[in-house]
N, C-alpha and C positions, 0 to 999 in steps of 0.2 A: 639641491636642494636647500636653501638656506634651513639652518633649526627654527622650530617655531617660538615665537616670542610667548613669555607667559601668559601674557594675557590673550592671549591669540589660540586659542586648543587646536590643533588639526585633526582635521576628521580621517575617520579610517573609511577606507572603499566603500567596506561591507555594511555601512548604512547607517552608522548607528548615528550621524547627526549629517547625511547627506543632503539636506538641505544647505551645505554650504561648501564653500571649494575654499581652499587659500592658493592666494596666487601671489607670487613675485613683485612688486612692483619697487625698482632699484634697491635700494634696501630694506624695503618694509613688505610687511606682506598683509596682504588687504585680504576680505571676506566677502564675500559675493555671494547674495541670495541667489538658492536656484528658482527661476520663474515654474509659477503653479503649470503653465503650457509643456514646460523643458521636463519639469517632472512626471507629468501625465504619459509624454512621449516615452520617457524613461521606464516607465513602468510598463507602459504596455510593449515595449518589446522584449522586457524581463520575460512577462507572459508568451508572447509568440512563439522565444526561445524555449520558455520551461515547458509549454503545449503541446511543440514537435517534439520536443524530447521525452515526454510522456506517450509516445505513441505506444509502446512498449505495453503500458499497464490499461491501456485501451484492448488491445489484445488479452490482457489476464483477464478482464471483464469477459470478454466472448469463450475463454475457455471455463472461468468458474460457472459460468452461468450455463454454460451447454447443459449437463445432466438435467436441468428441469425440463426444457423443451423435449430434450434428445432422447433421455429414456425414454420420455412420456409414447412418444414418437413410437420407438423400438417395440414397446408392449402391445401395440396395436398391428406397424407393419413391421416384419425383421427380416424383409429382404433386403439384400445388399445388389450392390451395381454392377457386382459381378455373376447375380445368378442366384449365389446361394442364400440360405439362409441359418440365423443361428438364434439363439435365448437367453438374455444374462438370466440367474440367478440372483435372488438377491443380494449375498458376496459379493459377486461381481460388477453389482451396482453399486454397492458402497465404496468398490477400487476407483468405480470411474471416477469416483471425488478424490476418493485417497491418494492414489497412485499420482496424482497431479503433486501432490504432496509429497510425495516420497522423490518423483524426477525433482521437485522444486529445491531438495534436500542438496543433491548433484547439482545439478543449476548455481547454487548461490554459492558452495565453496569452491567451485570452479571460478564465479565470477568476482571472488575475493582475491585469489590471483591474476584473472584477468585484465579485469579494470585497473590495479595498481600497474600492468607492466605495460598495455595495449595502450591505455588511456579510457577515460568513459565513453567517448565518442564512438571510436571504432567498438568498443565492447558491445553498444547498440547495434552497429552493423551484423556482428557473429551472433545477435541475441534472432536475429530472425530466422536464422537455420534452424536451428529445432523448432522453432514456430510452423516453420513451412512443412517440413516431414513430420510433423503432429499431426496437422489437418490433413495435408495429403493422405497419410495412412490411416488417418481415422474412418473418412470418407471413402476408401477403397477396401478397408476392410472387408475380409472374406470369412471371418472369422474369429469369435471371443478372443482370441491371443493376439489378433493384429490390431483388433480395438484397444484393448487395454494396452498394446503396445504404443499405440499412437497419442493413448493420455499420460503416459508415462513421459515420453517425448515431448511433451507440450508441456508438462509440468518442469522439465529443466530448460525450456524457455522464461517460463515463471519466473522460477530461481534466480537466474542473467539477469532477468529485467529486473526483479527487484533490489538486488545492488547497484546495479548500474546506473537506471531509470533514478531511484534516490538520491544518490551520491551525487549525480550530474546537476538534479534541481536544486539541493540544499549549498551546493558551493556555485552554481551560476545565481541565483539572487541575493540581494542586500540582506542585509543584517533585520531591517524592519520587516521586512516584505517574506523573511523566509518560511514562517509559519504558514502566512498564507496561500502563498505559492507549493508550498509541501502539501496545499490540498488538491493542486489542478493534476496531481496523476491518481485520485482519489474518484475526483470526478469524472475520469479518463475509464475506470475501473467501472463506478454506476454505468455510466453512457455504454460502454463495452456491453455489459450485459443486456442493456435495453437492446441494444442492436441485435444478439443475440433473441432476445425472449420475441420482437417484433417479427423476424424472419422465422422465428419458430412456430409460429401460428400459422403460417400455410405453407414450410418447404417441410418435407422429410427428413432423416437425421443425418443422411448420407448427402445431400444438395446442401445442406447446413450446414455441414463441415467444411464445404469446399468454399461456400462463401464467406467463411471468416480467417479465408484465405486475403481478400480485399485491404482490409488494415494492418495486415504482416507487410503487403507488400507499399501500402502509405507509412509505414514506421523505416522500410528502407530506404526509401524517398526523402524523408525528414531524415535521418541520420546523415545526411550529405550537404543538407542544408546548415545545419547550426555548427555554432562552434564549438572548439573543443574547451573544459573544465578549466576558467584561468587559474584555478589551485594547481590542479596538474600540471599544467606548461610551469608553474611559475617555481614547484618542487623536483621537476626534471630541469631545473635552470634554462629556462627558453622566457626571458622576461619580456624581449619584446614582444615574443608573439601574443605571451599574455597581457602586457601591457595594451597591444593592440583590443585585445580580445574586454577587457574590462573598458575601455573607453567607447567599445560599441555598446557595452550594456550600462554602462553606470554614468554617461554621457558627461560634457564637458565643465559638470561643475563639481566633479568627486575625486579628489590628488590618489588617484590611482599607483600612483608610487607608497605611498604610505601603506592604502593597503597590501599589494606585495611585499612591503618591507615587514608588517605585521604574520603574512600568512609565513614567511622566512623564519622569525622569533620565535612564533607558535611551535613549529617542527624541526627547531634546531639544537635543540634542549643535549647535554650532556646523555642520557638515557638513550633518546632517539638516535644519534652517531654511532650507541655502541650493541645497539640491536634494531633491527628491522623485520620488516615482513610478520611473521605469525609469533616470530619469538617476542615481538616486542609487546604482544598481548600478555604477558606474564606478568609484567608490571605490575605490584599492587596496587597501584591506582589503576590501571587499565581494567585489572581483574574484579575490581571492585562495583567499576562502572556497568560491565559486560553481567555481572552477577543481575544487577535490578536490573539492567533492559532485559534480557534471557526473560527474569519474572514475569515481565508486563507481557511481556508474547504469550508466558505461559497462562496467566489469568486471560487473556485474548481466545483461548482455546478453550479455557476450561468455565467458562461464562456462555459457552453454546453459539457464539457468533457465526464461526462458520458455517455450524451445523445451519443453522436458519438458512444462511445464505445459499450453501449448495443444495438441501434436502429441502427447500420451502414447501415443495407441495406434495413430499411426502410427510410432513410436521403436520402441514394444513389438514389435508385428510388422515390422519393418524385422528385429532383433535376434532373432529368433525364439523368442520366451517360449512357455513352455509353457500360461499361463494364457489363458483365453479373458478379452475385451476386457472384461465385467461385472465380475468376477471383479480383473483389473487395476485397475481403475479404482477397484474398492471399496478395495482396499489402499494402493493410492497416495493415495486422498484420506483413508485413515485414520490413513496417514503426514506426511501435512500436517500434519492435526488435532494431532498427536501433538506437530510442531515447534512449533506454534503457541503450544500449553501449554507446552513446556519456554521457551520464548524468554518468554513471559508471568512467570514465576517468575525466568528469568535476569538479563532485560536491567538492570533497577536493582540487580542483586545484582554481577556484574561487567562488566556495563557495556558500549555499545557497540563499543567498538573490540572487545574479547575476543570477542565475539558473531560477530563478521564475520571475524576469523582464524579462530575454530574450524569457522564456514559454509564458507570457501573451501578450508579445510586439507583437510576431509572430501569435499568437492565434488571437488577435485580427484584425492585417493585413488580415488572410487566411480567415475570416467569412465577414468580412466586403467586399472582393472579391466574396466569393460564394455569401450574400444577393443580391449583385448586379448583378449576374449573373443569380441568380433563378427571379429577379423582372423584368431584361429585357428580360429575356426568354419567361416569365408568360402572359409579356405585348407588344410583337411584333408583329406586323402585318403578317409578312409573314412565314408560316411554320418551309422553312428550313432555317432562318438567321441564327440561332446560331446552327445549327450542327454541324458543323467542329469544333464549342466550347465546345463539351459533353463533354471533357477529364478535364474539369477546373473544376466540383463538386466533382470527383475524387481528383485531383490533393491537391484542398484544404482541403478537409477533410482528408487526409493524411497528410500534412505537418501538419494540426491541432494536430494529434494524435502522429506522430515524436514531435514536440516541447513539447507537452502536458506534454511526459515521460519524456521531461528533468528537469521540473519544478513541473507546477502545481498537473499533478494527484500525484505525489509519494511524494515531499517534505513536504507537510504540516503533514503527518504520521510523517516522520523526525523530526519537530517540534514538536509535539505534544509528541517526545521521550526526548528530548535533552532538551526542556526548563523549564524539571521542574526533582528534587532531586528524589534519587531513593526511599524515606520513602512516596512519594507522586503520583510517577509517574504514578502505573497503575490506579490512581483512577481518575487522571487529565486525562489522555490520554483517560480513559475510556469515560469520560463527553467529549471532540474534538470529538473524533471518534463518539459519540453518536449523536453529533450536525451533524457532518458531514453525518452520515447516514442519519439522519434526514430529513438535504434541498437534499441529493440525492433521498429520498422518492421523495418528494414535486416535484421535479425537472421534473422525469423521469412520474410521476401522470399526471403532465399536459404538460406533451409534447404534446399531440394531441390537448388538449383544445387551448394551447398558440399557437399553430400552425392555430389553425381556428381562432384565435382572433386578433393575429397582420400579420399572412400570413407567408406565409415559407422565406420568404423574411425578413419582420420585425422580426422575431423570431432570424435569423440569426447576425441582425445587432443589438439586445438587447445582445444577449450572446458575442459580441464582442464592446461594450459598457462597459460591467461588467469588460472584461479583463483589458481593459485602467483603470478603475477604480481602479481595483486591483494592478497594474501596480505601480501607483501613492501610492495608501496604503503601499504595500512594500518598495518603494523605502524612504517613510516617517518612517515606524514604526517596522517594522520588523528587529529586530536584528541579526547578523551573528552567526552564533554557531562553524562552522569551526575551529576542531582543538583545541575547548574549552573542559576543563574537565567538566560532567556533574553530577558526585557524584553519 
């Protein structure tokens, strides 16, 4: 490659100025505009690759949402496919959600090593094993112990996917498209949840578990179609293979050699050569970034977002909503889809930081209103005083989930990848996401005890106050990563 001229800035293939390409022409270099048709085709190709790579998150959506229709059916029909019967206690129903998070902890730590050794694509293929075992054991379980074991194995798959999928997506997309593409896995989670809720309206819990195997099989097929992450190939010294993948994804108007040089430059500092793997996380700069991202995951759980997603039916029933469970679930899922669509268009325009601030602020306001309604309703003297206002709990929960998907639910996962260079990305993101799963496990497992201790209204006010603190924290310490190369 010829050295760039002073008045002709070479583009970085990550997409910062991907509408231009530098080509040698004799001794001069020319800038060629990328036709709009080529740009659209490039975006479409990247979207298709990202969508297939995000199939693991569709499976996450089925797993996280399963307790809503599954546990409701088990309360009415506790017969199993093998002819036995078992009934879950309140603590075991909590564990149906929290054990997924516990399994996610082990899966995420394992993924931090696996993704860096065998690659992103092969990790997605391995990811299907715990998914498959989890659903088979859940669907064929004959007792509560086997049922909970199935949920735990499914959680291991969730942990693997959280690291492998997000890492793959962020390393595949252009810099300018990275935020938008990072929302695709969230779309898959939402649609996976809709898939489960839709089938759960007429399928018993055991058949619902077995039908949830279909997305796992599609994920396995998709993992053989998509290419390996170009960032991983570059760091493994496979420049020829990386160049082929980048040309396929970036098109002919992007200088892929410049992008590969940039990746190598960002991951070959003296510190990177001295330390590798999890040891590299103890560098001061990396530890500071880890602290910030881990705190975003902590606030994600303390604000009650996962509780509202996993325990939607129980929350609305306890709050006294007038909607039947099926209607309430449909409204909630519709709002989640709307929130995901909104962040798809917002995240690369107003930035990650602004989305987080908006999300936590609205979440705090909605939960304050919900807590106030529940408190006044529980302490009212007249039985019919708040009958005409029974729509408020549904409105508040739907609002929390809509704005939760705009920032606090999805963007901590994005930051867990964008904050770190490729050389330590899988390890750092696995630590962040493992901490997130620990927080989620504790939050879900303590849902019933905290409700008894704080009262239902007090619990919602606790979640709201956490979002207020999270808003201040985001404004003060979170660094914007919009349109910045991540190496």
